[in-house]
C-alpha positions as CSV (number, residue, x, y, z in Angstrom):
1,X,-8.9,-22.0,5.6
2,X,-7.3,-18.9,3.5
3,X,-9.2,-15.9,2.7
4,X,-10.5,-15.4,-0.9
5,X,-8.6,-13.2,-2.8
6,X,-9.5,-10.2,-5.5
7,X,-7.4,-9.1,-7.9
8,X,-7.4,-4.8,-8.1
9,X,-5.6,-2.5,-10.3
10,X,-3.9,0.8,-8.8
11,X,-1.7,3.3,-9.5
12,X,1.1,3.6,-7.2
13,X,3.9,6.2,-6.8
14,X,7.1,4.7,-8.8
15,X,9.7,4.9,-6.0
16,X,7.2,3.5,-3.8
17,X,7.0,0.4,-6.1
18,X,11.0,-0.1,-6.3
19,X,11.2,-0.2,-2.6
20,X,8.3,-2.8,-2.3
21,X,9.6,-4.6,-5.0
22,X,12.9,-4.5,-3.4
23,X,11.3,-5.5,0.4
24,X,9.7,-8.2,-1.3
25,X,12.7,-10.0,-2.7
26,X,14.4,-9.4,0.0
27,X,11.3,-11.3,2.3
28,X,11.1,-14.1,-0.7
29,X,7.6,-12.8,-1.5
30,X,5.6,-11.6,-4.5
31,X,4.7,-8.2,-4.8
32,X,0.9,-9.0,-4.1
33,X,1.8,-10.8,-0.9
34,X,4.2,-8.3,0.1
35,X,1.3,-5.7,-0.3
36,X,-1.2,-7.8,1.6
37,X,1.4,-8.0,4.8
38,X,1.6,-4.2,4.9
39,X,-2.0,-3.5,4.7
40,X,-2.9,-6.3,7.4
41,X,-0.2,-4.7,9.4
42,X,-1.4,-1.3,8.8
43,X,-5.0,-2.3,9.6
44,X,-3.8,-4.0,12.6
45,X,-2.8,-0.5,14.0
46,X,-5.2,1.9,11.9
47,X,-2.2,4.6,12.0
48,X,-3.7,7.9,12.3
49,X,-0.6,10.1,11.2
50,X,-0.4,8.4,7.6
51,X,-1.2,12.1,5.9
52,X,1.8,14.6,4.7
53,X,4.5,12.3,4.0
54,X,6.5,13.3,1.0
55,X,8.4,10.5,-0.2
56,X,9.9,12.1,-3.2
57,X,12.3,14.6,-1.5
58,X,11.8,17.9,-3.3
59,X,8.1,18.2,-3.0
60,X,7.4,17.4,-6.5
61,X,4.7,14.5,-7.3
62,X,6.5,11.1,-8.1
63,X,5.5,9.0,-11.1
64,X,2.7,6.9,-11.1
65,X,3.0,3.5,-12.1
66,X,-0.6,1.1,-12.8
67,X,-0.1,-2.4,-10.9
68,X,-2.0,-5.4,-10.0
69,X,-2.4,-6.8,-7.0
70,X,-4.3,-9.9,-5.9
71,X,-5.6,-9.0,-2.2
72,X,-7.4,-10.7,0.6
73,X,-11.0,-10.2,0.0
74,X,-11.6,-9.0,3.7
75,X,-8.4,-6.4,3.4
76,X,-9.6,-4.8,0.3
77,X,-13.1,-4.5,1.7
78,X,-12.0,-2.3,4.9
79,X,-9.0,-0.9,2.4
80,X,-12.5,0.5,0.2
81,X,-14.4,1.4,3.6
82,X,-11.3,3.6,4.5
83,X,-10.8,5.1,1.4
84,X,-14.1,5.9,1.3
85,X,-14.6,7.6,4.7
86,X,-11.7,10.0,3.6
87,X,-13.1,10.6,0.1
88,X,-10.2,9.0,-1.5
89,X,-9.5,6.3,-4.4
90,X,-8.3,2.9,-3.2
91,X,-5.3,3.6,-5.1
92,X,-4.8,6.6,-3.0
93,X,-5.4,5.3,0.1
94,X,-3.1,1.9,-0.6
95,X,-0.3,4.5,-1.4
96,X,-0.7,6.1,2.0
97,X,-0.3,2.9,3.7
98,X,2.7,1.9,2.0
99,X,4.7,5.0,2.1
100,X,3.6,4.6,6.3
101,X,4.9,1.0,5.9
102,X,8.2,2.1,4.4
103,X,8.3,5.2,6.0
104,X,8.2,2.9,9.5
105,X,10.9,0.6,7.9
106,X,13.5,3.1,7.9
107,X,13.2,4.4,11.5
């Protein structure tokens, strides 16, 4: 049986969303499906090295874009728990996970 899905709205850095959209298109997935896959991969690894990644290249803060996603409920629950442990918003934590995921793909 497929996991339950929950709709969540997040604010995400524009450069990250652009890359996620490109990767999702290459994989033949929706953005929500691609983000679910990236979050699932991250949670499986629980990468401790996700802090301090600068995706802008010039040190400035990227533009934020609001999007809505539908996430597997167990994934969202775990993300909420981890975000709370780090005193972050869910949007911020998902952005960190996606940065880590995209950085690893570039390696």
